[in-house]
N, C-alpha and C positions, 0 to 999 in steps of 0.2 A: 476448768481452764487447762490449757496445754502446759506441759512441763518444759518450759523453755530455759530453765536454769537448774543447777544442782542445789536444791534447797536443803536447808538444815533438817527440816522435818523428814524429808525423804531419806537423808543420810542416817538419821536416828532409827527410822523404821526398818531400813535395810540391815542395820547393825543388830537391833534388838528384836526385830520381828513383832513389834507392837508399838503403840503410840507412846512417845516419851516426851516429857515437858520439863522445863526448868522451874525451880522454886527460887525466886529472887530473895536473897538474904542480906541483912545488914549486920556486919560483925563489929568488933571493937576497933576497926581499922581507922587510920588517919592517912595523911599524905605528906611527903617531904616538902611539898609546895604549900602546905598549910601550917605545919607545926614549927616553921622557922628554919628547918634544916637547909632548904633551898630558898624558901620564900614564905609569904603568908597570903591568904586570900584565895589561893588556888587558881586554876585557869579561869579566864574571864567569863566563860559560859557555865561554870560549875556552881551549883547552889550549895547551901549549907548541908544538904542531904547527900551530896556527892553523886548525883545523877541516879540515886536509888530512892527507895522508900525509907521512911523513918519508923523504926521500931523501938520499943522500949524493952521488949522481952529478949532474953538470951536466944542465941541462934537455935539451940536445941528445941526450945519452945516454939520458935517460929515454924520450924519444920513439923513438929508435932501437931500444932494447930492447923497447919495447911493440910496435912495428910488426913486429919480427922474430918475436914470439911469436904473431902473428896469421896465419891461413892463408886468410882470405877476401879475395881480391884485389878484390872488387867493392864493398867498403865504403869509406866516406870517414870522416875523423876531424877533429875540432875540437881544437886545442891549447888546453887550459883551464888558465890560470895561476890556481890556486885559493887557495893558502894566503896568509893575511895580506893586506896592501894593496899590490898589485903595481905601482901607479904611484908609490908613496912611496919616494923616495930610491933608485930602481931604474931610472932612465931609460936609461942606456947599456947595462946588462946585458939588460934585457928587449927592447930594440930589436935588439941583437945576437942574442939567442936567437931572436926571430921570424924574422930574416933567415936564420939557419942552418936552422931548422925548415922554412923554405920549400923546402928541397932535397927534401923528401919528397913525392912525388907524391900519396899518399893524403890529405894535409892539405888540407882545403877551407875551414877557417875558424880564427879565433882568438877566444878568449873571455878577457877580462881582468877578474878580480875585484879590486875596490878599495873604499875608503870614499868617500862623497860629498865629504869634505873633503880627499881625497888624489888629485886628478886632476892629470895632467901634460900640458901643452899639446904638448910635443915628441912624446910617445908618441902622443897623439891625432892629431897631424899625420901621423905615420908610418902609423897605422891608416887614416887618410883616403886616403893615397897608394896603399894596396893594396886598397881596398874593392871595386874592380871585379873583382878576382881571388879574393877570399876573403869569406866571411861574417864580419862583424865584430860581436862582442858585447861589451858592457861590463856587468858585474854589480855592482850597488850594494846595500849593506845599509841598508835603511830600518829594519827590525826592528819598530818601533812608532812611532805618531804621538804617543805620550804622553811628553812631555819629562820628567815626573817619573820615569817608568819608566826612561828613558834614563839619568838620573842614578843610579838605583838599581843599574843593571847596569854602571856605570862606562864608559858608551859615549863620554863626552866629546864629544858632538855634539848638535845640535838637529835635530828632525825636519824643520824647514823647509829645512835645508841640502840635503836630498834634492832638493827642487824646483829649487834653484839649480844643483845638479850636473847634472840632466837637461838644463836649458836650456844649460849650458855645453857639454855633449857635442853637443847638436843643432847648436850654432853651429860646432863644430870638425869634426865628422864628418857629412857630408851624408847618409850612409846607414848607420845604426848600429842594431842591435837591442839595446835597453836592457832589462835584466832586474832586477827589484826583488826583494829578499829580505825576507820578513816572518816573524816568529816568533809563533806563537799559544801563549798560556799563560805569558807572562812574569809576573813577580812582581805579584800582586794585580790582574792585568788580567781584564776580563770581555768579554762580547760587544760592549758599547758601544765599548770600546777597539779591538777587532778591526775594527769597522765604521769607526771614525775612521781607522785605519791604511789600510784599503782606500780610503777617500775621498781621502787624500793620494796614494796610488798612482794612482788614476784621474785625479786632477787633473794629475798629472805627465805623463800621456799616454805612459807607458812602454809597451814592446811586449810584455813578458812578466813573469810573476811566479813566484816560488818560495815555496811554503808550507812552513814548517818547524814542527814541534811542539817545544816546549821539552823537551830531554832533559838529563840530568845525566851528565857523564863524569868520570872520575877525575882527580885532581890539578888541580882548578879551584876557584876561590872558590865557585862554585855548589855544588859537592859538599860543601863545609864547611857551607854554609847548609842544604842538604838533610839532612845528617846531624844537624843541630841541630833539625830539624823546622820550619824556617822557610820552606821552599819546598814547594809542592804541584805535582805534575805531573798532567796530564789523563789519564783512562783512555781506552782506544782508541775506544769508541763516542761518548764525549763529544767527542773530537777530530773524528771523522768527521762528527758532526752539525754542528759549528761550521764546519768547512771547506766542507761542502756548502752551508750557508746563504750563505757568502761567495761561493762559486762562482756561485750564482744571481744575484748582484749584478754579475758581471763580464761586460762585453760579449763576444759570441762571437768577435770578432776578436782578442782578447787570447790570447797563447800561454801555456798552463799548463806551466811547466818542471818543476815538482815538486809533489807532493801531500803529502809527509811528509819528515821528516828521515831520514837514514841514518847508520849509526854502526858502528865497528869493535867487535865483541862484547866483546872483552877489556877495552875501556876504558869500557864502559857500566855505569852504576849504575841509572838509572831513566829512563823507564818501560821495563819489559821488553818491552812490545809493540812497541817500536822495531824489534825484530828479527823481528816476526811475518811469516812468509812468506805468510800468507793475508790480509794487510792489504788488498790491492787487490781480492781476492775479496769481502771484507766491505764495502769501500767501494762496489763495484758493486752488491751486494745491497741495501745501505741506500739507494743512489740510486734503484734500481729500485722499491723499496717505496714511496718518497716521491715518485717521478716527478720527481726532481731532475736538473737539467742546467744547464750553463753558460749564463748570460744569461736565465734563466727570467723574471726580473722585467721584461725588455724585451719579452716576448711569445715566441711560438713561433719556433724557428729550427732549423737543420740538426742541432743537437746534442740535440734532443728525440727520442732514439732510442726512447723508451718508447711513443710514440703508435702505433708499428708492432706493438707486442706486447700492446696493451690488448685 
């Protein structure tokens, strides 16, 4: 397939000159929107696992078990603290975990997922102290720029706080790859909302973006609303059309970490195309048909792979 956007896999390959993958980890983290600090129950789309896998083993053992299951010694791995808000009330544990994980030679980076309102200065100072040896990523959920939507999904945060968080990270960690999470298809939103969300992302000068489509998983408040007919999810080609329109508005220097959501099949309610193995084939075909590529609105660039096939 043509390279019509600046993919995360290519970014990592260029940086490390080998294949690098993430190891998704579950730490002892919680969330200010779950423990009563801001609210309880979390965002309406978030399950009890916090959008990650459920492990009973400590983080060190999760990494150890994963690496032992791999037989490719030439690969590198990024320890990805995924579930919940990993900087919230988790300072000592996560620093201890990162120090222990550093024992494993294949680990080349750390990625910490957290909320914009749940940054920890001590954790960031530690990350700054190891930035010369590891790729450091912090992943923040913006989700949407629409504060009314944020209220509807029980987010307990304002969109503008994302900008404040990015500034705080830049001041604390001199070389950090900041990744923004956005969700397309949230309650009652349309293309205007998606473009407004992208505008905040671009204004923040974050380094990368993850696109998610809204999906419904079991045992969430969102599933109750969906079953009541109060939530609509996008069909596959509608989503492809929207995400490619946004991709054209993104400068080619931005790294695209993800183009759609992923989900454990047994927990998925809708849309069923979330599990479509041919999604990227369809995305490629649609992009080729419309000559779509990252940064198109800024003019021709290296991701315009279609000019070679016209």
